[in-house]
MDTraj code that builds the backbone (N, CA, C; nanometers):
import mdtraj as md
import numpy as np

residues = "UNK UNK UNK UNK UNK UNK UNK UNK UNK UNK UNK UNK UNK UNK UNK UNK UNK UNK UNK UNK UNK UNK UNK UNK UNK UNK UNK UNK UNK UNK UNK UNK UNK UNK UNK UNK UNK UNK UNK UNK UNK UNK UNK UNK UNK UNK UNK UNK UNK UNK UNK UNK UNK UNK UNK UNK UNK UNK UNK UNK UNK UNK UNK UNK UNK UNK UNK UNK UNK UNK UNK UNK UNK UNK UNK UNK UNK UNK UNK UNK UNK UNK UNK UNK UNK UNK UNK UNK UNK UNK UNK UNK UNK UNK UNK UNK UNK UNK UNK UNK UNK UNK UNK UNK UNK UNK UNK UNK UNK UNK UNK UNK UNK UNK UNK UNK UNK UNK UNK UNK UNK UNK UNK UNK UNK UNK UNK UNK UNK UNK UNK UNK UNK UNK UNK UNK UNK UNK UNK UNK UNK UNK UNK UNK UNK UNK UNK UNK UNK UNK UNK UNK UNK UNK UNK UNK UNK UNK UNK UNK UNK UNK UNK UNK UNK UNK UNK UNK UNK UNK UNK UNK UNK UNK UNK UNK UNK UNK UNK UNK UNK UNK UNK UNK UNK UNK UNK UNK UNK UNK UNK UNK UNK UNK UNK UNK UNK UNK UNK UNK UNK".split()
xyz = np.array([
    [0.9425, 0.9063, -3.3661],
    [1.0394, 0.9168, -3.3388],
    [1.1788, 0.8568, -3.3859],
    [1.1066, 0.7179, -3.3633],
    [1.1476, 0.6109, -3.4678],
    [1.1728, 0.6361, -3.6378],
    [1.0481, 0.6954, -3.6625],
    [1.0979, 0.6955, -3.8047],
    [1.1647, 0.8132, -3.8309],
    [1.1648, 0.9207, -3.7499],
    [1.2253, 1.0508, -3.7812],
    [1.3832, 1.0056, -3.7942],
    [1.4175, 0.9414, -3.6780],
    [1.5503, 0.8944, -3.6282],
    [1.5884, 0.8111, -3.7568],
    [1.4787, 0.7059, -3.8152],
    [1.5564, 0.6195, -3.9198],
    [1.5732, 0.6860, -4.0598],
    [1.4807, 0.8112, -4.0875],
    [1.4808, 0.8905, -4.2264],
    [1.6287, 0.9867, -4.1593],
    [1.6684, 0.9915, -4.0530],
    [1.7903, 1.0887, -4.0523],
    [1.9417, 0.9914, -4.0177],
    [1.8734, 0.8722, -4.0421],
    [2.0087, 0.7717, -4.0391],
    [2.0571, 0.7776, -3.9330],
    [2.0086, 0.7867, -3.7769],
    [2.0772, 0.7403, -3.6770],
    [1.9643, 0.6977, -3.5510],
    [2.0379, 0.6298, -3.4783],
    [1.9669, 0.6345, -3.3562],
    [1.9682, 0.6749, -3.2365],
    [2.0353, 0.7980, -3.1983],
    [2.0516, 0.8802, -3.0822],
    [1.9585, 0.9460, -3.0475],
    [1.9027, 0.9430, -2.9106],
    [1.7627, 0.9965, -2.8948],
    [1.6964, 1.1455, -2.9244],
    [1.8323, 1.2110, -2.9031],
    [1.8388, 1.3445, -2.9275],
    [1.9270, 1.3926, -3.0218],
    [1.8920, 1.4277, -3.1562],
    [1.9529, 1.4649, -3.2650],
    [1.9444, 1.5896, -3.3121],
    [1.8159, 1.6565, -3.2623],
    [1.8169, 1.7828, -3.3200],
    [1.6476, 1.8312, -3.2537],
    [1.6380, 1.9522, -3.2725],
    [1.5186, 2.0018, -3.1882],
    [1.4112, 1.9338, -3.2139],
    [1.3618, 1.8984, -3.3554],
    [1.2563, 1.8097, -3.3064],
    [1.2300, 1.7126, -3.2258],
    [1.3957, 1.6112, -3.1994],
    [1.3661, 1.5075, -3.1014],
    [1.3830, 1.5467, -2.9676],
    [1.4503, 1.6756, -2.9419],
    [1.4454, 1.7087, -2.7959],
    [1.2982, 1.7687, -2.7693],
    [1.2653, 1.8325, -2.8761],
    [1.1296, 1.8606, -2.7598],
    [1.0083, 1.7612, -2.7572],
    [1.0379, 1.6384, -2.8455],
    [0.9289, 1.5433, -2.8445],
    [0.9488, 1.4855, -2.7244],
    [1.1051, 1.4563, -2.7355],
    [1.1328, 1.3765, -2.5927],
    [1.1040, 1.4112, -2.4673],
    [1.1278, 1.5622, -2.4283],
    [1.0846, 1.6552, -2.3129],
    [0.9258, 1.6270, -2.3224],
    [0.8516, 1.6279, -2.4114],
    [0.6840, 1.6540, -2.3911],
    [0.6591, 1.4924, -2.3625],
    [0.7329, 1.3951, -2.4089],
    [0.6848, 1.2632, -2.3489],
    [0.7307, 1.2304, -2.2471],
    [0.8432, 1.2536, -2.1749],
    [0.8961, 1.2232, -2.0557],
    [0.8340, 1.2894, -1.9508],
    [0.7849, 1.4451, -1.9894],
    [0.6818, 1.5228, -1.9093],
    [0.5525, 1.4455, -1.8805],
    [0.4815, 1.4334, -2.0112],
    [0.3593, 1.3605, -1.9921],
    [0.3838, 1.2172, -1.9106],
    [0.4715, 1.1548, -1.9057],
    [0.4968, 1.0324, -1.8538],
    [0.5041, 1.0312, -1.7136],
    [0.5653, 1.1507, -1.6747],
    [0.5735, 1.1838, -1.5433],
    [0.4580, 1.2282, -1.4839],
    [0.3507, 1.3137, -1.5453],
    [0.2022, 1.2951, -1.5043],
    [0.1626, 1.2205, -1.4827],
    [0.1559, 1.1311, -1.5368],
    [0.0737, 1.0067, -1.5517],
    [0.0991, 0.9291, -1.4170],
    [0.2356, 0.9028, -1.4180],
    [0.3025, 0.8444, -1.3184],
    [0.2786, 0.8851, -1.1372],
    [0.2624, 1.0160, -1.1788],
    [0.2206, 1.1022, -0.9902],
    [0.1378, 1.0597, -1.0131],
    [0.0129, 1.0805, -1.1019],
    [-0.1432, 1.1096, -1.0888],
    [-0.1998, 0.9527, -1.0458],
    [-0.1014, 0.8720, -1.0928],
    [-0.1555, 0.7019, -1.0785],
    [-0.1382, 0.6813, -0.9477],
    [-0.0417, 0.7146, -0.8945],
    [0.0171, 0.6751, -0.7495],
    [0.0611, 0.7864, -0.6331],
    [0.0335, 0.9275, -0.6808],
    [-0.0028, 1.0018, -0.5246],
    [-0.0780, 1.1244, -0.6333],
    [-0.1864, 1.1027, -0.6532],
    [-0.2525, 1.1903, -0.6879],
    [-0.2275, 1.3614, -0.6811],
    [-0.2347, 1.4420, -0.7585],
    [-0.1815, 1.5861, -0.7045],
    [-0.2943, 1.6620, -0.8027],
    [-0.3907, 1.6963, -0.6865],
    [-0.4954, 1.8201, -0.7460],
    [-0.4881, 1.8089, -0.9204],
    [-0.4683, 1.9364, -0.9430],
    [-0.4786, 1.9820, -1.0852],
    [-0.3507, 1.9852, -1.1922],
    [-0.2316, 1.9020, -1.1732],
    [-0.1241, 1.8794, -1.1954],
    [-0.1289, 1.8791, -1.3231],
    [-0.2504, 1.7944, -1.3961],
    [-0.2172, 1.7973, -1.5278],
    [-0.2757, 1.8967, -1.6174],
    [-0.3689, 1.9751, -1.5234],
    [-0.4218, 2.0933, -1.5490],
    [-0.3066, 2.1959, -1.6049],
    [-0.2035, 2.2050, -1.5474],
    [-0.0721, 2.3069, -1.5246],
    [0.0350, 2.2184, -1.6617],
    [0.0729, 2.1048, -1.6187],
    [0.1798, 2.0919, -1.6928],
    [0.1372, 2.0201, -1.8617],
    [0.0252, 1.9949, -1.8607],
    [-0.0650, 1.9192, -2.0050],
    [-0.0497, 2.0560, -2.1254],
    [-0.0239, 2.1384, -2.0743],
    [-0.0735, 2.2296, -2.1927],
    [0.1044, 2.3013, -2.1919],
    [0.1678, 2.2432, -2.1302],
    [0.3322, 2.2689, -2.1475],
    [0.3639, 2.1541, -2.2411],
    [0.3063, 2.0519, -2.2255],
    [0.3548, 1.9148, -2.3232],
    [0.2664, 1.9758, -2.4556],
    [0.1817, 1.9966, -2.4607],
    [0.1051, 2.0532, -2.5546],
    [0.1838, 2.1620, -2.6683],
    [0.2425, 2.2171, -2.6220],
    [0.3352, 2.3600, -2.6299],
    [0.4408, 2.2722, -2.7083],
    [0.5048, 2.1952, -2.6479],
    [0.6415, 2.1160, -2.6842],
    [0.5948, 2.0439, -2.7938],
    [0.4954, 1.9615, -2.7802],
    [0.4363, 1.8928, -2.9214],
    [0.4303, 2.0053, -3.0772],
    [0.3478, 2.1315, -3.0442],
    [0.3264, 2.2193, -3.1337],
    [0.5087, 2.2716, -3.1968],
    [0.5568, 2.3037, -3.1167],
    [0.6852, 2.3683, -3.1001],
    [0.7568, 2.2774, -3.2030],
    [0.7776, 2.1258, -3.1880],
    [0.7961, 2.0340, -3.2362],
    [0.7835, 2.0402, -3.3827],
    [0.6477, 2.0519, -3.3760],
    [0.6259, 2.0084, -3.5288],
    [0.6696, 2.1521, -3.6168],
    [0.6425, 2.2703, -3.5494],
    [0.6989, 2.3671, -3.6494],
    [0.8459, 2.3576, -3.6604],
    [0.9288, 2.3595, -3.5437],
    [1.0592, 2.3546, -3.6112],
    [1.1456, 2.2541, -3.6375],
    [1.0904, 2.1118, -3.6485],
    [1.1025, 1.9993, -3.6898],
    [1.0977, 2.0385, -3.8802],
    [0.9915, 2.1068, -3.8867],
    [0.9876, 2.1510, -4.0593],
    [1.0827, 2.2357, -4.1053],
    [1.0697, 2.3688, -3.9954],
    [1.1427, 2.4802, -4.0646],
    [1.2678, 2.5247, -4.0198],
    [1.3019, 2.4792, -3.9145],
    [1.4513, 2.5073, -3.8577],
    [1.5215, 2.3594, -3.7765],
    [1.5822, 2.2907, -3.8818],
    [1.6770, 2.1536, -3.8811],
    [1.8078, 2.2241, -3.8035],
    [1.8376, 2.1972, -3.6745],
    [1.9374, 2.1896, -3.5830],
    [2.0416, 2.0902, -3.5583],
    [2.0948, 2.0119, -3.6143],
    [2.1577, 1.9130, -3.5540],
    [2.2513, 1.9283, -3.4220],
    [2.2484, 1.8561, -3.3603],
    [2.3357, 1.8548, -3.2161],
    [2.4464, 1.7590, -3.2273],
    [2.4397, 1.7043, -3.3561],
    [2.5816, 1.5910, -3.3172],
    [2.7309, 1.6722, -3.2516],
    [2.7205, 1.8137, -3.3210],
    [2.8775, 1.8408, -3.2860],
    [2.9014, 1.8925, -3.1392],
    [2.7837, 1.8855, -3.0779],
    [2.7885, 1.8831, -2.9125],
    [2.7448, 1.8035, -2.8467],
    [2.6624, 1.6776, -2.9509],
    [2.6085, 1.5518, -2.8331],
    [2.6773, 1.4744, -2.7528],
    [2.8041, 1.4644, -2.7945],
    [2.9095, 1.3878, -2.7241],
    [2.9378, 1.4578, -2.5872],
    [2.9896, 1.5731, -2.5753],
    [3.0119, 1.6619, -2.4850],
    [2.8990, 1.6630, -2.3618],
    [2.7769, 1.6898, -2.4268],
    [2.6350, 1.7216, -2.3739],
    [2.6158, 1.5860, -2.3232],
    [2.5910, 1.4456, -2.3562],
    [2.5666, 1.3522, -2.3344],
    [2.6768, 1.3367, -2.1611],
    [2.8126, 1.3572, -2.2114],
    [2.8843, 1.2890, -2.0946],
    [2.8685, 1.3867, -1.9756],
    [2.8510, 1.5351, -2.0414],
    [2.8209, 1.5840, -1.8997],
    [2.7134, 1.5617, -1.8369],
    [2.5910, 1.5547, -1.8913],
    [2.4753, 1.4992, -1.8184],
    [2.4380, 1.4046, -1.7337],
    [2.5387, 1.2980, -1.8045],
    [2.5692, 1.1573, -1.7300],
    [2.6776, 1.1761, -1.6024],
    [2.7739, 1.2196, -1.6006],
    [2.8691, 1.2645, -1.4809],
    [2.7835, 1.3482, -1.4026],
    [2.7035, 1.4223, -1.4360],
    [2.6162, 1.5029, -1.3145],
    [2.5314, 1.4102, -1.2326],
    [2.4439, 1.3939, -1.3286],
    [2.3276, 1.2796, -1.2706],
    [2.3846, 1.1751, -1.1925],
    [2.5062, 1.1021, -1.2264],
    [2.5862, 1.0016, -1.1329],
    [2.6251, 1.0530, -1.0336],
    [2.6897, 1.1363, -1.0326],
    [2.7344, 1.2255, -0.8931],
    [2.6367, 1.2813, -0.8112],
    [2.5277, 1.3235, -0.8716],
    [2.4457, 1.3688, -0.7929],
    [2.3183, 1.2626, -0.7293],
    [2.3274, 1.1836, -0.8022],
    [2.2635, 1.0475, -0.7571],
    [2.3618, 0.9774, -0.6396],
    [2.4735, 0.9471, -0.6532],
    [2.5554, 0.9204, -0.5354],
    [2.5551, 1.0252, -0.3978],
    [2.5291, 1.1519, -0.4216],
    [2.5211, 1.2531, -0.3279],
    [2.3814, 1.2082, -0.2275],
    [2.2775, 1.2032, -0.3034],
    [2.1345, 1.1808, -0.2817],
    [2.1231, 1.0554, -0.1748],
    [2.2228, 0.9466, -0.2302],
    [2.2227, 0.7917, -0.2031],
    [2.2925, 0.7875, -0.0730],
    [2.4075, 0.9007, -0.0443],
    [2.4705, 0.9282, 0.0491],
    [2.4194, 0.9635, 0.1818],
    [2.3770, 1.0524, 0.1519],
    [2.2378, 1.1301, 0.2486],
    [2.1075, 1.0023, 0.3101],
    [2.0875, 0.9270, 0.2157],
    [1.9943, 0.8385, 0.2458],
    [2.0578, 0.7226, 0.3150],
    [2.1665, 0.6642, 0.3240],
    [2.2700, 0.5798, 0.3782],
    [2.2544, 0.6432, 0.5253],
    [2.2811, 0.7679, 0.5330],
    [2.3534, 0.8178, 0.6428],
    [2.2111, 0.8424, 0.7308],
    [2.1008, 0.8517, 0.6613],
    [1.9766, 0.8802, 0.7621],
    [1.9397, 0.7228, 0.7954],
    [1.9708, 0.6575, 0.6703],
    [1.9379, 0.5063, 0.7319],
    [2.0025, 0.4552, 0.8197],
    [2.1304, 0.5067, 0.8887],
    [2.1807, 0.4448, 0.9723],
    [2.1678, 0.5130, 1.0969],
    [2.1353, 0.6121, 1.0843],
    [2.0708, 0.7012, 1.2066],
    [1.9604, 0.6788, 1.2459],
    [1.8825, 0.6036, 1.1672],
    [1.7429, 0.5258, 1.1894],
    [1.7804, 0.4206, 1.2659],
    [1.8686, 0.3159, 1.2078],
    [1.8862, 0.2102, 1.2847],
    [1.9496, 0.2053, 1.4267],
    [2.0042, 0.3125, 1.4593],
    [2.1158, 0.3317, 1.5925],
    [2.0127, 0.3858, 1.6568],
    [1.9094, 0.4711, 1.6276],
    [1.7731, 0.5682, 1.7129],
    [1.7190, 0.4455, 1.7568],
    [1.6202, 0.3574, 1.6540],
    [1.5513, 0.2353, 1.6467],
    [1.6230, 0.1386, 1.7935],
    [1.7210, 0.1034, 1.7554],
    [1.7839, 0.0168, 1.8468],
    [1.7872, 0.0904, 1.9905],
    [1.8331, 0.2272, 1.9874],
    [1.8583, 0.2575, 2.1369],
    [1.7090, 0.2981, 2.1919],
    [1.5648, 0.3003, 2.1269],
    [1.4661, 0.2930, 2.1831],
    [1.4001, 0.1938, 2.1811],
    [1.4606, 0.0576, 2.1365],
    [1.4189, -0.0857, 2.1564],
    [1.4712, -0.0953, 2.3161],
    [1.6289, -0.1086, 2.3331],
    [1.7025, -0.1265, 2.4748],
    [1.6633, -0.0165, 2.5794],
    [1.5976, 0.1044, 2.5397],
    [1.5660, 0.2260, 2.6286],
    [1.7131, 0.2849, 2.6945],
    [1.7788, 0.3294, 2.6013],
    [1.8995, 0.3411, 2.6543],
    [1.9103, 0.4880, 2.5511],
    [1.9898, 0.6164, 2.6428],
    [1.9731, 0.7559, 2.6287],
    [2.1161, 0.8016, 2.6047],
    [2.2046, 0.6961, 2.6092],
    [2.3404, 0.6972, 2.6041],
    [2.4109, 0.7566, 2.4452],
    [2.4697, 0.8515, 2.4140],
    [2.5345, 0.8963, 2.2801],
    [2.4242, 0.9997, 2.2207],
    [2.4708, 1.0628, 2.1225],
    [2.4148, 1.1608, 2.0528],
    [2.2652, 1.1494, 2.0245],
    [2.1624, 1.2249, 2.0148],
    [2.0146, 1.2199, 2.0036],
    [1.9923, 1.2606, 1.8394],
    [1.9190, 1.1590, 1.7685],
    [1.9612, 1.1639, 1.5999],
    [1.8256, 1.2478, 1.5466],
    [1.7390, 1.2609, 1.6433],
    [1.5652, 1.2968, 1.6032],
    [1.4801, 1.2104, 1.6034],
    [1.3559, 1.2155, 1.5305],
    [1.2756, 1.1013, 1.5564],
    [1.2816, 1.0076, 1.4518],
    [1.2398, 0.8946, 1.4452],
    [1.2146, 0.8061, 1.3575],
    [1.1247, 0.8478, 1.2359],
    [1.0540, 0.8994, 1.2279],
    [0.9655, 0.9679, 1.1400],
    [1.0444, 1.0812, 1.0473],
    [1.0911, 1.1412, 1.1183],
    [1.1922, 1.2581, 1.0416],
    [1.3040, 1.1745, 0.9724],
    [1.3596, 1.0970, 1.0259],
    [1.4786, 1.0257, 0.9491],
    [1.4041, 0.9288, 0.8443],
    [1.3039, 0.8723, 0.8959],
    [1.2327, 0.7861, 0.7415],
    [1.2112, 0.8672, 0.6535],
    [1.1548, 1.0113, 0.6575],
    [1.1240, 1.0800, 0.5469],
    [1.2479, 1.1401, 0.4799],
    [1.3316, 1.1581, 0.5708],
    [1.4740, 1.2250, 0.5167],
    [1.5383, 1.1215, 0.4020],
    [1.5331, 1.0033, 0.4803],
    [1.5692, 0.8833, 0.3860],
    [1.4420, 0.8679, 0.2519],
    [1.3365, 0.8878, 0.2482],
    [1.2777, 0.8433, 0.1388],
    [1.2389, 0.9719, 0.0573],
    [1.3106, 1.0906, 0.1016],
    [1.3207, 1.2091, -0.0141],
    [1.4574, 1.2346, -0.0702],
    [1.5626, 1.1730, -0.0169],
    [1.6928, 1.1226, -0.0725],
    [1.7213, 1.0088, -0.1844],
    [1.6052, 0.9201, -0.1554],
    [1.6464, 0.8075, -0.2122],
    [1.5041, 0.8073, -0.3707],
    [1.4194, 0.9108, -0.3342],
    [1.3481, 0.9781, -0.4632],
    [1.4520, 1.0536, -0.5347],
    [1.5021, 1.1557, -0.4879],
    [1.6108, 1.2148, -0.5590],
    [1.6799, 1.1462, -0.6279],
    [1.7753, 1.0567, -0.5603],
    [1.8777, 0.9555, -0.6323],
    [1.8432, 0.9152, -0.7019],
    [1.7269, 0.8204, -0.7001],
    [1.6561, 0.7399, -0.8012],
    [1.6595, 0.7955, -0.9319],
    [1.5961, 0.9225, -0.9554],
    [1.5485, 0.9811, -1.0370],
    [1.6792, 1.0015, -1.1442],
    [1.7570, 1.0454, -1.0562],
    [1.9052, 1.0894, -1.0863],
    [2.0066, 0.9345, -1.1455],
    [2.0053, 0.8801, -1.0855],
    [2.0628, 0.7527, -1.1377],
    [1.9866, 0.6957, -1.2541],
    [1.8928, 0.6932, -1.2754],
    [1.8010, 0.6182, -1.3878],
    [1.8422, 0.7302, -1.5061],
    [1.8050, 0.8605, -1.4772],
    [1.8723, 0.9307, -1.5891],
    [2.0106, 0.9148, -1.6193],
    [2.1262, 0.9028, -1.5457],
    [2.2491, 0.8539, -1.5485],
    [2.2878, 0.7352, -1.6289],
    [2.2093, 0.6362, -1.5863],
    [2.1985, 0.4744, -1.6553],
    [2.1708, 0.5007, -1.8226],
    [2.0747, 0.5975, -1.8047],
    [2.0322, 0.5899, -1.9796],
    [2.1347, 0.6774, -2.0592],
    [2.1404, 0.7587, -2.0127],
    [2.2683, 0.8810, -2.0945],
    [2.3956, 0.7703, -2.0939],
    [2.4290, 0.6867, -2.0142],
    [2.5668, 0.6502, -2.0194],
    [2.5118, 0.5024, -2.1245],
    [2.4242, 0.4526, -2.1654],
    [2.4016, 0.3626, -2.1992],
    [2.3892, 0.3928, -2.3469],
    [2.3422, 0.5232, -2.3656],
    [2.3256, 0.5828, -2.5088],
    [2.4556, 0.5912, -2.5349],
    [2.5361, 0.6644, -2.4312],
    [2.6457, 0.7163, -2.4835],
    [2.7459, 0.5884, -2.5281],
    [2.7432, 0.5007, -2.4336],
    [2.7919, 0.3609, -2.4325],
    [2.7982, 0.3153, -2.6063],
    [2.6778, 0.2632, -2.6136],
    [2.6135, 0.2137, -2.7448],
    [2.6726, 0.2954, -2.8900],
    [2.6565, 0.4318, -2.8500],
    [2.6627, 0.5496, -2.9681],
    [2.8361, 0.5248, -2.9942],
    [2.9279, 0.5181, -2.9000],
    [3.0564, 0.5142, -2.8904],
    [3.1292, 0.3957, -2.9826],
    [3.0157, 0.2869, -2.9042],
    [3.0811, 0.1550, -2.9166],
    [3.1612, 0.0840, -2.8326],
    [3.1802, 0.1763, -2.6785],
    [3.2426, 0.1420, -2.5966],
    [3.2091, 0.0027, -2.5378],
    [3.2934, -0.0493, -2.4657],
    [3.2730, -0.1707, -2.3969],
    [3.2911, -0.1555, -2.2441],
    [3.1710, -0.1389, -2.1741],
    [3.1849, -0.0896, -2.0328],
    [3.1903, -0.2100, -1.9579],
    [3.2775, -0.2266, -1.8334],
    [3.3081, -0.3299, -1.8011],
    [3.1862, -0.4076, -1.7031],
    [3.1494, -0.5232, -1.7442],
    [3.0208, -0.5971, -1.6937],
    [2.9921, -0.5618, -1.5584],
    [3.0935, -0.5844, -1.4713],
    [3.0934, -0.5412, -1.2873],
    [3.0350, -0.4273, -1.3005],
    [3.0597, -0.3308, -1.3769],
    [3.0108, -0.1807, -1.3453],
    [2.8387, -0.1596, -1.4138],
    [2.8186, -0.2645, -1.4920],
    [2.6465, -0.2399, -1.5450],
    [2.6068, -0.3395, -1.4226],
    [2.6457, -0.4331, -1.3561],
    [2.5561, -0.5269, -1.3167],
    [2.5613, -0.4530, -1.1901],
    [2.6379, -0.4092, -1.1005],
    [2.6288, -0.2932, -1.0065],
    [2.5691, -0.2021, -1.0183],
    [2.5450, -0.1225, -1.1169],
    [2.4549, -0.0317, -1.1360],
    [2.2801, -0.0685, -1.1418],
    [2.2484, -0.1742, -1.2389],
    [2.1590, -0.2720, -1.2298],
    [2.0768, -0.2622, -1.0767],
    [2.1884, -0.3322, -1.0091],
    [2.1769, -0.3952, -0.8881],
    [2.1305, -0.2702, -0.8056],
    [2.2181, -0.1787, -0.8098],
    [2.1812, -0.0459, -0.6771],
    [2.0334, 0.0037, -0.7505],
    [2.0083, 0.0077, -0.9132],
    [1.8898, 0.0490, -0.8987],
    [1.7794, -0.0236, -0.8622],
    [1.7857, -0.1699, -0.8636],
    [1.6486, -0.2337, -0.8352],
    [1.6495, -0.2018, -0.6931],
    [1.7483, -0.1593, -0.5891],
    [1.7399, -0.1858, -0.4431],
    [1.6730, -0.0397, -0.4439],
    [1.7036, 0.0384, -0.4728],
    [1.6377, 0.1873, -0.4759],
    [1.4973, 0.1747, -0.5312],
    [1.5122, 0.0868, -0.6024],
    [1.3390, 0.0811, -0.6687],
    [1.2688, 0.0174, -0.5757],
    [1.3228, -0.0917, -0.4846],
    [1.2455, -0.1414, -0.4001],
    [1.2096, -0.0451, -0.2541],
    [1.2993, 0.0075, -0.2401],
    [1.2690, 0.1145, -0.1264],
    [1.2042, 0.2233, -0.1785],
    [1.1914, 0.3043, -0.2797],
    [1.1247, 0.4103, -0.3324],
    [0.9445, 0.3724, -0.3358],
    [0.9416, 0.2313, -0.3424],
    [0.7949, 0.1583, -0.3603],
    [0.7503, 0.1217, -0.2106],
    [0.8420, 0.1429, -0.0847],
    [0.8115, 0.0618, 0.0285],
    [0.6855, 0.1277, 0.0879],
    [0.6548, 0.2541, 0.0561],
    [0.5178, 0.3057, 0.1291],
    [0.3936, 0.2483, 0.1009],
    [0.3772, 0.1629, -0.0520],
    [0.3058, 0.1176, -0.0976],
    [0.2961, -0.0186, 0.0076],
    [0.3734, -0.0817, 0.0276],
    [0.3773, -0.1911, 0.1515],
    [0.3944, -0.1525, 0.2632],
    [0.3220, -0.1331, 0.3774],
    [0.3391, -0.0807, 0.5077],
    [0.4108, -0.1820, 0.5778],
    [0.4307, -0.3498, 0.5851],
    [0.4633, -0.3994, 0.6305],
    [0.6539, -0.3947, 0.5836],
    [0.6892, -0.3288, 0.5049],
    [0.7930, -0.3459, 0.4524],
    [0.8721, -0.1928, 0.5143],
    [0.7897, -0.1059, 0.5738],
    [0.8491, -0.0101, 0.6019],
    [0.9590, 0.0135, 0.7182],
    [1.0246, 0.1139, 0.7830],
    [1.1024, 0.0944, 0.8563],
    [1.2211, 0.0642, 0.8793],
    [1.2774, -0.0259, 0.9323],
    [1.3577, -0.1136, 0.9546],
    [1.4688, -0.1641, 0.8345],
    [1.3435, -0.2182, 0.7546],
    [1.4268, -0.2984, 0.6229],
    [1.3997, -0.1856, 0.5171],
    [1.3652, -0.0893, 0.5239],
    [1.3743, 0.0043, 0.4129],
    [1.5295, 0.0857, 0.4117],
    [1.5288, 0.0957, 0.6145],
    [1.6332, 0.1758, 0.6079],
    [1.8046, 0.0876, 0.5909],
    [1.7624, -0.0265, 0.6160],
    [1.8865, -0.0960, 0.5865],
    [1.9196, -0.1149, 0.4478],
    [1.8053, -0.1503, 0.3521],
    [1.8422, -0.1504, 0.2003],
    [1.8670, -0.0098, 0.2048],
    [1.8688, 0.1159, 0.2360],
    [1.9256, 0.2139, 0.1814],
    [2.0775, 0.2137, 0.2102],
    [2.1186, 0.1653, 0.3239],
    [2.2742, 0.1604, 0.3482],
    [2.3188, 0.0492, 0.2381],
    [2.2453, -0.0909, 0.2356],
    [2.3300, -0.1745, 0.1371],
    [2.2863, -0.1227, -0.0020],
    [2.2412, -0.0113, -0.0544],
    [2.2418, 0.0226, -0.1730],
    [2.3609, 0.0864, -0.1812],
    [2.4133, 0.2224, -0.0824],
    [2.4736, 0.2576, -0.0780],
    [2.6129, 0.2148, -0.1280],
    [2.6504, 0.0572, -0.0211],
    [2.7861, -0.0012, -0.0173],
    [2.7901, -0.0351, -0.1783],
    [2.6752, -0.1015, -0.2345],
    [2.6693, -0.1400, -0.3859],
    [2.7382, -0.0346, -0.4776],
])
top = md.Topology()
chain = top.add_chain()
for i, resn in enumerate(residues, 1):
    res = top.add_residue(resn, chain, resSeq=i)
    for name in ("N", "CA", "C"):
        top.add_atom(name, md.element.get_by_symbol(name[0]), res)
traj = md.Trajectory(xyz[None], top)
């Protein structure tokens, strides 16, 4: 990819069919590696890796025979993807924060043995909702940060440093929340409080 982009005198990650297919294949392969290492799923690689292989073959064929530059629409595409991912991530994090707040209230009620007020459901279901929302929001936020960074550098824009720092802070907070199941002592109240703090950021 670096050699191809250097030969075309550009550095944007997706500039033509070759780049798009190579990047899709690479991201899909990395996704499979990550899932199989952390939460192994039966024969996931047997289903996904043939798709990766087909993408690489098509990239080799289309990269030589059919060059289609995306430069005319790349600005609009990057902006659109960035906004959709950023807003989608914010919605997912809002759900995670709401379920986190519900978890904290329910936990407090259980400790004080108080049954006053609305019932929010079991702590287990609330924790599962938080983790599902954080997983989705984290993926969307990661894509939003990458596309925003690429667009910022490509256009030479200067984004306010506070915005960048807050985005990185949010990403780190939710990275910690996302990996909480690996450390059982960090589950429960700490995770739910972080999901609320991340949304506030």
